[in-house]
mmCIF file of the N, C-alpha and C atoms, coordinates in Angstrom:
data_MODEL
# 
_entry.id   MODEL 
# 
loop_
_atom_site.group_PDB 
_atom_site.id 
_atom_site.type_symbol 
_atom_site.label_atom_id 
_atom_site.label_alt_id 
_atom_site.label_comp_id 
_atom_site.label_asym_id 
_atom_site.label_entity_id 
_atom_site.label_seq_id 
_atom_site.pdbx_PDB_ins_code 
_atom_site.Cartn_x 
_atom_site.Cartn_y 
_atom_site.Cartn_z 
_atom_site.occupancy 
_atom_site.B_iso_or_equiv 
_atom_site.pdbx_formal_charge 
_atom_site.auth_seq_id 
_atom_site.auth_comp_id 
_atom_site.auth_asym_id 
_atom_site.auth_atom_id 
_atom_site.pdbx_PDB_model_num 
ATOM 1   N N  . MET A 1 1  ? 0.532  -1.417  -0.019  1.00 0.00 ? 1  MET A N  1 
ATOM 2   C CA . MET A 1 1  ? -0.145 0.026   -0.165  1.00 0.00 ? 1  MET A CA 1 
ATOM 3   C C  . MET A 1 1  ? 0.632  1.073   0.044   1.00 0.00 ? 1  MET A C  1 
ATOM 4   N N  . LEU A 1 2  ? 2.013  1.166   1.004   1.00 0.00 ? 2  LEU A N  1 
ATOM 5   C CA . LEU A 1 2  ? 2.369  2.188   1.113   1.00 0.00 ? 2  LEU A CA 1 
ATOM 6   C C  . LEU A 1 2  ? 3.451  2.919   -0.316  1.00 0.00 ? 2  LEU A C  1 
ATOM 7   N N  . HIS A 1 3  ? 4.075  1.578   -0.694  1.00 0.00 ? 3  HIS A N  1 
ATOM 8   C CA . HIS A 1 3  ? 4.860  1.884   -2.324  1.00 0.00 ? 3  HIS A CA 1 
ATOM 9   C C  . HIS A 1 3  ? 3.972  2.265   -3.068  1.00 0.00 ? 3  HIS A C  1 
ATOM 10  N N  . GLY A 1 4  ? 2.650  1.705   -3.203  1.00 0.00 ? 4  GLY A N  1 
ATOM 11  C CA . GLY A 1 4  ? 1.854  1.799   -4.428  1.00 0.00 ? 4  GLY A CA 1 
ATOM 12  C C  . GLY A 1 4  ? 1.211  3.225   -4.036  1.00 0.00 ? 4  GLY A C  1 
ATOM 13  N N  . ASP A 1 5  ? 1.260  3.832   -2.704  1.00 0.00 ? 5  ASP A N  1 
ATOM 14  C CA . ASP A 1 5  ? 0.481  5.590   -2.401  1.00 0.00 ? 5  ASP A CA 1 
ATOM 15  C C  . ASP A 1 5  ? 1.847  6.356   -3.217  1.00 0.00 ? 5  ASP A C  1 
ATOM 16  N N  . ASP A 1 6  ? 3.316  5.630   -3.042  1.00 0.00 ? 6  ASP A N  1 
ATOM 17  C CA . ASP A 1 6  ? 4.660  6.768   -3.601  1.00 0.00 ? 6  ASP A CA 1 
ATOM 18  C C  . ASP A 1 6  ? 4.643  6.914   -5.051  1.00 0.00 ? 6  ASP A C  1 
ATOM 19  N N  . ILE A 1 7  ? 4.326  5.714   -5.303  1.00 0.00 ? 7  ILE A N  1 
ATOM 20  C CA . ILE A 1 7  ? 4.264  5.658   -7.273  1.00 0.00 ? 7  ILE A CA 1 
ATOM 21  C C  . ILE A 1 7  ? 2.443  6.632   -7.799  1.00 0.00 ? 7  ILE A C  1 
ATOM 22  N N  . ALA A 1 8  ? 1.824  6.074   -6.934  1.00 0.00 ? 8  ALA A N  1 
ATOM 23  C CA . ALA A 1 8  ? 0.808  7.173   -7.139  1.00 0.00 ? 8  ALA A CA 1 
ATOM 24  C C  . ALA A 1 8  ? 0.848  8.558   -7.178  1.00 0.00 ? 8  ALA A C  1 
ATOM 25  N N  . GLN A 1 9  ? 1.085  9.075   -6.236  1.00 0.00 ? 9  GLN A N  1 
ATOM 26  C CA . GLN A 1 9  ? 1.564  10.141  -5.875  1.00 0.00 ? 9  GLN A CA 1 
ATOM 27  C C  . GLN A 1 9  ? 2.720  11.307  -6.980  1.00 0.00 ? 9  GLN A C  1 
ATOM 28  N N  . GLY A 1 10 ? 3.485  9.996   -7.627  1.00 0.00 ? 10 GLY A N  1 
ATOM 29  C CA . GLY A 1 10 ? 4.235  10.403  -8.396  1.00 0.00 ? 10 GLY A CA 1 
ATOM 30  C C  . GLY A 1 10 ? 3.617  10.767  -9.828  1.00 0.00 ? 10 GLY A C  1 
ATOM 31  N N  . LEU A 1 11 ? 2.371  10.115  -10.018 1.00 0.00 ? 11 LEU A N  1 
ATOM 32  C CA . LEU A 1 11 ? 1.600  10.083  -11.182 1.00 0.00 ? 11 LEU A CA 1 
ATOM 33  C C  . LEU A 1 11 ? 0.553  11.248  -10.963 1.00 0.00 ? 11 LEU A C  1 
ATOM 34  N N  . GLY A 1 12 ? 0.402  11.984  -9.734  1.00 0.00 ? 12 GLY A N  1 
ATOM 35  C CA . GLY A 1 12 ? -0.610 12.961  -9.528  1.00 0.00 ? 12 GLY A CA 1 
ATOM 36  C C  . GLY A 1 12 ? -1.702 12.211  -9.254  1.00 0.00 ? 12 GLY A C  1 
ATOM 37  N N  . LEU A 1 13 ? -1.605 10.608  -8.980  1.00 0.00 ? 13 LEU A N  1 
ATOM 38  C CA . LEU A 1 13 ? -3.081 10.218  -8.276  1.00 0.00 ? 13 LEU A CA 1 
ATOM 39  C C  . LEU A 1 13 ? -2.862 9.802   -6.844  1.00 0.00 ? 13 LEU A C  1 
ATOM 40  N N  . ALA A 1 14 ? -4.058 9.552   -6.220  1.00 0.00 ? 14 ALA A N  1 
ATOM 41  C CA . ALA A 1 14 ? -3.802 9.036   -4.874  1.00 0.00 ? 14 ALA A CA 1 
ATOM 42  C C  . ALA A 1 14 ? -4.671 7.840   -5.036  1.00 0.00 ? 14 ALA A C  1 
ATOM 43  N N  . ILE A 1 15 ? -4.282 7.109   -3.627  1.00 0.00 ? 15 ILE A N  1 
ATOM 44  C CA . ILE A 1 15 ? -4.995 5.735   -3.383  1.00 0.00 ? 15 ILE A CA 1 
ATOM 45  C C  . ILE A 1 15 ? -5.902 6.076   -2.100  1.00 0.00 ? 15 ILE A C  1 
ATOM 46  N N  . ASP A 1 16 ? -6.692 4.840   -1.768  1.00 0.00 ? 16 ASP A N  1 
ATOM 47  C CA . ASP A 1 16 ? -7.697 5.377   -0.591  1.00 0.00 ? 16 ASP A CA 1 
ATOM 48  C C  . ASP A 1 16 ? -7.859 3.617   -0.124  1.00 0.00 ? 16 ASP A C  1 
ATOM 49  N N  . PRO A 1 17 ? -6.634 3.064   0.379   1.00 0.00 ? 17 PRO A N  1 
ATOM 50  C CA . PRO A 1 17 ? -6.915 1.621   1.258   1.00 0.00 ? 17 PRO A CA 1 
ATOM 51  C C  . PRO A 1 17 ? -7.896 1.373   2.106   1.00 0.00 ? 17 PRO A C  1 
ATOM 52  N N  . PRO A 1 18 ? -8.383 0.288   2.126   1.00 0.00 ? 18 PRO A N  1 
ATOM 53  C CA . PRO A 1 18 ? -9.349 -0.135  3.110   1.00 0.00 ? 18 PRO A CA 1 
ATOM 54  C C  . PRO A 1 18 ? -8.956 0.100   4.378   1.00 0.00 ? 18 PRO A C  1 
ATOM 55  N N  . ARG A 1 19 ? -9.635 1.190   5.509   1.00 0.00 ? 19 ARG A N  1 
ATOM 56  C CA . ARG A 1 19 ? -8.836 1.106   6.515   1.00 0.00 ? 19 ARG A CA 1 
ATOM 57  C C  . ARG A 1 19 ? -8.701 0.083   7.487   1.00 0.00 ? 19 ARG A C  1 
ATOM 58  N N  . ASP A 1 20 ? -9.598 -0.778  7.437   1.00 0.00 ? 20 ASP A N  1 
ATOM 59  C CA . ASP A 1 20 ? -9.362 -2.019  8.176   1.00 0.00 ? 20 ASP A CA 1 
ATOM 60  C C  . ASP A 1 20 ? -8.086 -2.706  8.154   1.00 0.00 ? 20 ASP A C  1 
ATOM 61  N N  . VAL A 1 21 ? -7.700 -2.756  6.957   1.00 0.00 ? 21 VAL A N  1 
ATOM 62  C CA . VAL A 1 21 ? -6.293 -3.232  6.442   1.00 0.00 ? 21 VAL A CA 1 
ATOM 63  C C  . VAL A 1 21 ? -5.284 -2.662  6.909   1.00 0.00 ? 21 VAL A C  1 
ATOM 64  N N  . CYS A 1 22 ? -5.485 -0.884  6.610   1.00 0.00 ? 22 CYS A N  1 
ATOM 65  C CA . CYS A 1 22 ? -4.279 -0.037  7.330   1.00 0.00 ? 22 CYS A CA 1 
ATOM 66  C C  . CYS A 1 22 ? -4.093 -0.158  8.824   1.00 0.00 ? 22 CYS A C  1 
ATOM 67  N N  . THR A 1 23 ? -5.368 -0.629  9.662   1.00 0.00 ? 23 THR A N  1 
ATOM 68  C CA . THR A 1 23 ? -5.382 -0.639  11.076  1.00 0.00 ? 23 THR A CA 1 
ATOM 69  C C  . THR A 1 23 ? -4.611 -2.028  11.333  1.00 0.00 ? 23 THR A C  1 
ATOM 70  N N  . ARG A 1 24 ? -4.688 -3.199  10.759  1.00 0.00 ? 24 ARG A N  1 
ATOM 71  C CA . ARG A 1 24 ? -4.116 -4.562  10.619  1.00 0.00 ? 24 ARG A CA 1 
ATOM 72  C C  . ARG A 1 24 ? -2.376 -3.920  10.580  1.00 0.00 ? 24 ARG A C  1 
ATOM 73  N N  . VAL A 1 25 ? -2.203 -3.695  9.383   1.00 0.00 ? 25 VAL A N  1 
ATOM 74  C CA . VAL A 1 25 ? -0.899 -3.533  9.229   1.00 0.00 ? 25 VAL A CA 1 
ATOM 75  C C  . VAL A 1 25 ? -0.322 -2.546  10.077  1.00 0.00 ? 25 VAL A C  1 
ATOM 76  N N  . LEU A 1 26 ? -0.992 -1.584  10.440  1.00 0.00 ? 26 LEU A N  1 
ATOM 77  C CA . LEU A 1 26 ? -0.325 -0.357  11.526  1.00 0.00 ? 26 LEU A CA 1 
ATOM 78  C C  . LEU A 1 26 ? 0.047  -1.076  13.078  1.00 0.00 ? 26 LEU A C  1 
ATOM 79  N N  . ALA A 1 27 ? -0.923 -2.066  13.347  1.00 0.00 ? 27 ALA A N  1 
ATOM 80  C CA . ALA A 1 27 ? -0.854 -3.170  14.643  1.00 0.00 ? 27 ALA A CA 1 
ATOM 81  C C  . ALA A 1 27 ? 0.109  -4.153  14.750  1.00 0.00 ? 27 ALA A C  1 
ATOM 82  N N  . ARG A 1 28 ? 0.441  -4.679  13.373  1.00 0.00 ? 28 ARG A N  1 
ATOM 83  C CA . ARG A 1 28 ? 1.075  -5.454  13.353  1.00 0.00 ? 28 ARG A CA 1 
ATOM 84  C C  . ARG A 1 28 ? 2.740  -4.860  12.955  1.00 0.00 ? 28 ARG A C  1 
ATOM 85  N N  . LEU A 1 29 ? 2.827  -4.120  12.088  1.00 0.00 ? 29 LEU A N  1 
ATOM 86  C CA . LEU A 1 29 ? 4.292  -3.443  12.055  1.00 0.00 ? 29 LEU A CA 1 
ATOM 87  C C  . LEU A 1 29 ? 4.761  -2.316  13.140  1.00 0.00 ? 29 LEU A C  1 
ATOM 88  N N  . PHE A 1 30 ? 3.695  -1.576  13.502  1.00 0.00 ? 30 PHE A N  1 
ATOM 89  C CA . PHE A 1 30 ? 3.871  -0.449  14.542  1.00 0.00 ? 30 PHE A CA 1 
ATOM 90  C C  . PHE A 1 30 ? 3.104  -0.384  15.207  1.00 0.00 ? 30 PHE A C  1 
ATOM 91  N N  . PRO A 1 31 ? 3.254  -1.359  16.668  1.00 0.00 ? 31 PRO A N  1 
ATOM 92  C CA . PRO A 1 31 ? 2.339  -1.912  17.360  1.00 0.00 ? 31 PRO A CA 1 
ATOM 93  C C  . PRO A 1 31 ? 2.054  -0.500  18.406  1.00 0.00 ? 31 PRO A C  1 
ATOM 94  N N  . GLU A 1 32 ? 3.185  0.061   18.912  1.00 0.00 ? 32 GLU A N  1 
ATOM 95  C CA . GLU A 1 32 ? 2.952  1.191   19.673  1.00 0.00 ? 32 GLU A CA 1 
ATOM 96  C C  . GLU A 1 32 ? 2.465  2.534   19.146  1.00 0.00 ? 32 GLU A C  1 
ATOM 97  N N  . ALA A 1 33 ? 2.881  2.461   18.146  1.00 0.00 ? 33 ALA A N  1 
ATOM 98  C CA . ALA A 1 33 ? 2.168  3.675   17.201  1.00 0.00 ? 33 ALA A CA 1 
ATOM 99  C C  . ALA A 1 33 ? 0.493  3.331   16.934  1.00 0.00 ? 33 ALA A C  1 
ATOM 100 N N  . ALA A 1 34 ? 0.178  1.993   16.870  1.00 0.00 ? 34 ALA A N  1 
ATOM 101 C CA . ALA A 1 34 ? -0.872 1.775   16.650  1.00 0.00 ? 34 ALA A CA 1 
ATOM 102 C C  . ALA A 1 34 ? -2.017 1.989   17.929  1.00 0.00 ? 34 ALA A C  1 
ATOM 103 N N  . GLN A 1 35 ? -1.346 2.054   19.351  1.00 0.00 ? 35 GLN A N  1 
ATOM 104 C CA . GLN A 1 35 ? -2.023 2.414   20.360  1.00 0.00 ? 35 GLN A CA 1 
ATOM 105 C C  . GLN A 1 35 ? -2.066 3.907   20.530  1.00 0.00 ? 35 GLN A C  1 
ATOM 106 N N  . GLU A 1 36 ? -0.810 4.712   20.432  1.00 0.00 ? 36 GLU A N  1 
ATOM 107 C CA . GLU A 1 36 ? -0.744 5.985   20.419  1.00 0.00 ? 36 GLU A CA 1 
ATOM 108 C C  . GLU A 1 36 ? -1.928 7.007   19.348  1.00 0.00 ? 36 GLU A C  1 
ATOM 109 N N  . LEU A 1 37 ? -1.808 6.167   18.140  1.00 0.00 ? 37 LEU A N  1 
ATOM 110 C CA . LEU A 1 37 ? -2.739 6.793   17.305  1.00 0.00 ? 37 LEU A CA 1 
ATOM 111 C C  . LEU A 1 37 ? -4.038 6.102   17.070  1.00 0.00 ? 37 LEU A C  1 
ATOM 112 N N  . ALA A 1 38 ? -4.669 5.564   18.124  1.00 0.00 ? 38 ALA A N  1 
ATOM 113 C CA . ALA A 1 38 ? -5.656 4.836   18.031  1.00 0.00 ? 38 ALA A CA 1 
ATOM 114 C C  . ALA A 1 38 ? -7.151 5.634   17.335  1.00 0.00 ? 38 ALA A C  1 
ATOM 115 N N  . THR A 1 39 ? -6.524 7.011   17.677  1.00 0.00 ? 39 THR A N  1 
ATOM 116 C CA . THR A 1 39 ? -7.821 8.154   17.286  1.00 0.00 ? 39 THR A CA 1 
ATOM 117 C C  . THR A 1 39 ? -7.687 8.870   15.940  1.00 0.00 ? 39 THR A C  1 
ATOM 118 N N  . VAL A 1 40 ? -6.403 8.422   15.221  1.00 0.00 ? 40 VAL A N  1 
ATOM 119 C CA . VAL A 1 40 ? -6.233 9.042   13.856  1.00 0.00 ? 40 VAL A CA 1 
ATOM 120 C C  . VAL A 1 40 ? -6.612 8.055   12.697  1.00 0.00 ? 40 VAL A C  1 
ATOM 121 N N  . ASP A 1 41 ? -7.235 8.698   11.717  1.00 0.00 ? 41 ASP A N  1 
ATOM 122 C CA . ASP A 1 41 ? -7.211 7.938   10.474  1.00 0.00 ? 41 ASP A CA 1 
ATOM 123 C C  . ASP A 1 41 ? -5.951 6.950   10.317  1.00 0.00 ? 41 ASP A C  1 
ATOM 124 N N  . PRO A 1 42 ? -6.576 5.553   10.091  1.00 0.00 ? 42 PRO A N  1 
ATOM 125 C CA . PRO A 1 42 ? -5.133 4.421   10.181  1.00 0.00 ? 42 PRO A CA 1 
ATOM 126 C C  . PRO A 1 42 ? -4.535 4.635   8.855   1.00 0.00 ? 42 PRO A C  1 
ATOM 127 N N  . TRP A 1 43 ? -5.158 5.149   7.743   1.00 0.00 ? 43 TRP A N  1 
ATOM 128 C CA . TRP A 1 43 ? -4.432 5.397   6.775   1.00 0.00 ? 43 TRP A CA 1 
ATOM 129 C C  . TRP A 1 43 ? -3.011 6.410   6.988   1.00 0.00 ? 43 TRP A C  1 
ATOM 130 N N  . ALA A 1 44 ? -3.465 7.738   7.690   1.00 0.00 ? 44 ALA A N  1 
ATOM 131 C CA . ALA A 1 44 ? -2.865 8.569   7.867   1.00 0.00 ? 44 ALA A CA 1 
ATOM 132 C C  . ALA A 1 44 ? -1.664 8.218   9.032   1.00 0.00 ? 44 ALA A C  1 
ATOM 133 N N  . ALA A 1 45 ? -1.964 7.280   9.818   1.00 0.00 ? 45 ALA A N  1 
ATOM 134 C CA . ALA A 1 45 ? -1.387 6.827   10.851  1.00 0.00 ? 45 ALA A CA 1 
ATOM 135 C C  . ALA A 1 45 ? -0.313 5.968   10.497  1.00 0.00 ? 45 ALA A C  1 
ATOM 136 N N  . LEU A 1 46 ? -0.385 5.340   9.355   1.00 0.00 ? 46 LEU A N  1 
ATOM 137 C CA . LEU A 1 46 ? 0.235  4.151   8.945   1.00 0.00 ? 46 LEU A CA 1 
ATOM 138 C C  . LEU A 1 46 ? 1.524  5.400   7.870   1.00 0.00 ? 46 LEU A C  1 
ATOM 139 N N  . ARG A 1 47 ? 0.962  6.037   7.386   1.00 0.00 ? 47 ARG A N  1 
ATOM 140 C CA . ARG A 1 47 ? 1.823  7.239   6.434   1.00 0.00 ? 47 ARG A CA 1 
ATOM 141 C C  . ARG A 1 47 ? 2.836  7.497   7.485   1.00 0.00 ? 47 ARG A C  1 
ATOM 142 N N  . TRP A 1 48 ? 2.203  8.111   8.738   1.00 0.00 ? 48 TRP A N  1 
ATOM 143 C CA . TRP A 1 48 ? 2.983  8.782   9.457   1.00 0.00 ? 48 TRP A CA 1 
ATOM 144 C C  . TRP A 1 48 ? 4.141  8.095   9.943   1.00 0.00 ? 48 TRP A C  1 
ATOM 145 N N  . SER A 1 49 ? 3.592  6.796   10.054  1.00 0.00 ? 49 SER A N  1 
ATOM 146 C CA . SER A 1 49 ? 4.881  5.830   11.015  1.00 0.00 ? 49 SER A CA 1 
ATOM 147 C C  . SER A 1 49 ? 5.762  5.625   10.179  1.00 0.00 ? 49 SER A C  1 
ATOM 148 N N  . THR A 1 50 ? 5.598  5.907   8.730   1.00 0.00 ? 50 THR A N  1 
ATOM 149 C CA . THR A 1 50 ? 6.619  5.550   7.930   1.00 0.00 ? 50 THR A CA 1 
ATOM 150 C C  . THR A 1 50 ? 7.579  6.783   7.217   1.00 0.00 ? 50 THR A C  1 
ATOM 151 N N  . GLY A 1 51 ? 7.407  7.818   8.164   1.00 0.00 ? 51 GLY A N  1 
ATOM 152 C CA . GLY A 1 51 ? 7.926  8.532   7.733   1.00 0.00 ? 51 GLY A CA 1 
ATOM 153 C C  . GLY A 1 51 ? 7.332  9.468   6.356   1.00 0.00 ? 51 GLY A C  1 
ATOM 154 N N  . ARG A 1 52 ? 6.162  9.452   5.978   1.00 0.00 ? 52 ARG A N  1 
ATOM 155 C CA . ARG A 1 52 ? 5.700  10.042  4.815   1.00 0.00 ? 52 ARG A CA 1 
ATOM 156 C C  . ARG A 1 52 ? 4.909  11.551  5.109   1.00 0.00 ? 52 ARG A C  1 
ATOM 157 N N  . ILE A 1 53 ? 4.390  11.577  6.068   1.00 0.00 ? 53 ILE A N  1 
ATOM 158 C CA . ILE A 1 53 ? 3.380  12.657  6.179   1.00 0.00 ? 53 ILE A CA 1 
ATOM 159 C C  . ILE A 1 53 ? 3.848  13.335  7.633   1.00 0.00 ? 53 ILE A C  1 
ATOM 160 N N  . GLU A 1 54 ? 3.401  14.452  7.855   1.00 0.00 ? 54 GLU A N  1 
ATOM 161 C CA . GLU A 1 54 ? 3.432  15.276  9.223   1.00 0.00 ? 54 GLU A CA 1 
ATOM 162 C C  . GLU A 1 54 ? 1.718  14.546  9.822   1.00 0.00 ? 54 GLU A C  1 
ATOM 163 N N  . LEU A 1 55 ? 1.380  14.818  10.967  1.00 0.00 ? 55 LEU A N  1 
ATOM 164 C CA . LEU A 1 55 ? 0.178  14.586  11.502  1.00 0.00 ? 55 LEU A CA 1 
ATOM 165 C C  . LEU A 1 55 ? 0.299  16.085  12.689  1.00 0.00 ? 55 LEU A C  1 
ATOM 166 N N  . PRO A 1 56 ? -1.022 16.363  12.715  1.00 0.00 ? 56 PRO A N  1 
ATOM 167 C CA . PRO A 1 56 ? -1.360 17.693  13.796  1.00 0.00 ? 56 PRO A CA 1 
ATOM 168 C C  . PRO A 1 56 ? -0.647 17.466  15.181  1.00 0.00 ? 56 PRO A C  1 
ATOM 169 N N  . GLY A 1 57 ? 0.053  18.217  15.272  1.00 0.00 ? 57 GLY A N  1 
ATOM 170 C CA . GLY A 1 57 ? 1.166  18.083  16.678  1.00 0.00 ? 57 GLY A CA 1 
ATOM 171 C C  . GLY A 1 57 ? 2.230  16.984  16.622  1.00 0.00 ? 57 GLY A C  1 
ATOM 172 N N  . ARG A 1 58 ? 2.521  16.321  15.346  1.00 0.00 ? 58 ARG A N  1 
ATOM 173 C CA . ARG A 1 58 ? 3.630  15.480  15.521  1.00 0.00 ? 58 ARG A CA 1 
ATOM 174 C C  . ARG A 1 58 ? 3.923  15.754  14.046  1.00 0.00 ? 58 ARG A C  1 
ATOM 175 N N  . PRO A 1 59 ? 5.653  15.893  14.116  1.00 0.00 ? 59 PRO A N  1 
ATOM 176 C CA . PRO A 1 59 ? 6.412  16.479  13.191  1.00 0.00 ? 59 PRO A CA 1 
ATOM 177 C C  . PRO A 1 59 ? 6.374  15.024  12.091  1.00 0.00 ? 59 PRO A C  1 
ATOM 178 N N  . GLN A 1 60 ? 6.703  15.236  10.968  1.00 0.00 ? 60 GLN A N  1 
ATOM 179 C CA . GLN A 1 60 ? 7.402  13.928  10.374  1.00 0.00 ? 60 GLN A CA 1 
ATOM 180 C C  . GLN A 1 60 ? 8.462  13.463  10.659  1.00 0.00 ? 60 GLN A C  1 
ATOM 181 N N  . LEU A 1 61 ? 8.227  12.104  10.552  1.00 0.00 ? 61 LEU A N  1 
ATOM 182 C CA . LEU A 1 61 ? 9.359  11.339  11.453  1.00 0.00 ? 61 LEU A CA 1 
ATOM 183 C C  . LEU A 1 61 ? 10.515 11.356  10.406  1.00 0.00 ? 61 LEU A C  1 
ATOM 184 N N  . LYS A 1 62 ? 11.980 11.161  11.197  1.00 0.00 ? 62 LYS A N  1 
ATOM 185 C CA . LYS A 1 62 ? 12.992 11.124  10.064  1.00 0.00 ? 62 LYS A CA 1 
ATOM 186 C C  . LYS A 1 62 ? 13.534 9.744   9.807   1.00 0.00 ? 62 LYS A C  1 
ATOM 187 N N  . GLU A 1 63 ? 13.502 9.219   11.046  1.00 0.00 ? 63 GLU A N  1 
ATOM 188 C CA . GLU A 1 63 ? 14.017 7.794   11.032  1.00 0.00 ? 63 GLU A CA 1 
ATOM 189 C C  . GLU A 1 63 ? 12.639 6.773   11.493  1.00 0.00 ? 63 GLU A C  1 
ATOM 190 N N  . TRP A 1 64 ? 12.683 5.812   10.952  1.00 0.00 ? 64 TRP A N  1 
ATOM 191 C CA . TRP A 1 64 ? 11.563 4.911   11.618  1.00 0.00 ? 64 TRP A CA 1 
ATOM 192 C C  . TRP A 1 64 ? 11.923 3.386   11.555  1.00 0.00 ? 64 TRP A C  1 
ATOM 193 N N  . ARG A 1 65 ? 11.206 2.576   12.324  1.00 0.00 ? 65 ARG A N  1 
ATOM 194 C CA . ARG A 1 65 ? 11.690 1.096   12.329  1.00 0.00 ? 65 ARG A CA 1 
ATOM 195 C C  . ARG A 1 65 ? 10.384 0.497   12.453  1.00 0.00 ? 65 ARG A C  1 
ATOM 196 N N  . TRP A 1 66 ? 10.018 -0.521  11.474  1.00 0.00 ? 66 TRP A N  1 
ATOM 197 C CA . TRP A 1 66 ? 8.771  -1.299  12.120  1.00 0.00 ? 66 TRP A CA 1 
ATOM 198 C C  . TRP A 1 66 ? 9.590  -2.642  12.551  1.00 0.00 ? 66 TRP A C  1 
ATOM 199 N N  . GLN A 1 67 ? 8.160  -3.260  13.166  1.00 0.00 ? 67 GLN A N  1 
ATOM 200 C CA . GLN A 1 67 ? 8.463  -4.485  13.944  1.00 0.00 ? 67 GLN A CA 1 
ATOM 201 C C  . GLN A 1 67 ? 8.148  -5.515  13.195  1.00 0.00 ? 67 GLN A C  1 
ATOM 202 N N  . GLY A 1 68 ? 9.529  -6.233  13.008  1.00 0.00 ? 68 GLY A N  1 
ATOM 203 C CA . GLY A 1 68 ? 9.309  -7.619  11.899  1.00 0.00 ? 68 GLY A CA 1 
ATOM 204 C C  . GLY A 1 68 ? 9.520  -8.589  12.664  1.00 0.00 ? 68 GLY A C  1 
ATOM 205 N N  . ALA A 1 69 ? 9.949  -8.748  13.953  1.00 0.00 ? 69 ALA A N  1 
ATOM 206 C CA . ALA A 1 69 ? 9.924  -9.834  14.485  1.00 0.00 ? 69 ALA A CA 1 
ATOM 207 C C  . ALA A 1 69 ? 8.725  -10.931 14.909  1.00 0.00 ? 69 ALA A C  1 
ATOM 208 N N  . PRO A 1 70 ? 8.761  -12.040 14.989  1.00 0.00 ? 70 PRO A N  1 
ATOM 209 C CA . PRO A 1 70 ? 7.506  -12.669 14.973  1.00 0.00 ? 70 PRO A CA 1 
ATOM 210 C C  . PRO A 1 70 ? 6.562  -12.266 16.082  1.00 0.00 ? 70 PRO A C  1 
ATOM 211 N N  . GLN A 1 71 ? 5.275  -12.083 16.233  1.00 0.00 ? 71 GLN A N  1 
ATOM 212 C CA . GLN A 1 71 ? 4.598  -12.206 17.248  1.00 0.00 ? 71 GLN A CA 1 
ATOM 213 C C  . GLN A 1 71 ? 4.523  -13.012 18.219  1.00 0.00 ? 71 GLN A C  1 
ATOM 214 N N  . GLY A 1 72 ? 4.741  -12.783 19.678  1.00 0.00 ? 72 GLY A N  1 
ATOM 215 C CA . GLY A 1 72 ? 4.300  -13.540 20.871  1.00 0.00 ? 72 GLY A CA 1 
ATOM 216 C C  . GLY A 1 72 ? 5.359  -14.745 21.079  1.00 0.00 ? 72 GLY A C  1 
ATOM 217 N N  . GLY A 1 73 ? 6.579  -14.182 20.827  1.00 0.00 ? 73 GLY A N  1 
ATOM 218 C CA . GLY A 1 73 ? 7.578  -15.399 21.060  1.00 0.00 ? 73 GLY A CA 1 
ATOM 219 C C  . GLY A 1 73 ? 8.563  -14.694 21.619  1.00 0.00 ? 73 GLY A C  1 
# 
């Protein structure tokens, strides 16, 4: 989704992914951000978590890292 958005923006287009998918991806890859940003649109929260946008009251991230380790272990 995120790389698709990068490409779409380069073409002057926008994508609007399903919010339930964004919520699941955010919770899996950025569990802390998912909790902190629970009231924010999940697509915006996911884009913010990967340094693509600013959110009100939160500067654009310059560095970030996703949680790639298996869960529950």
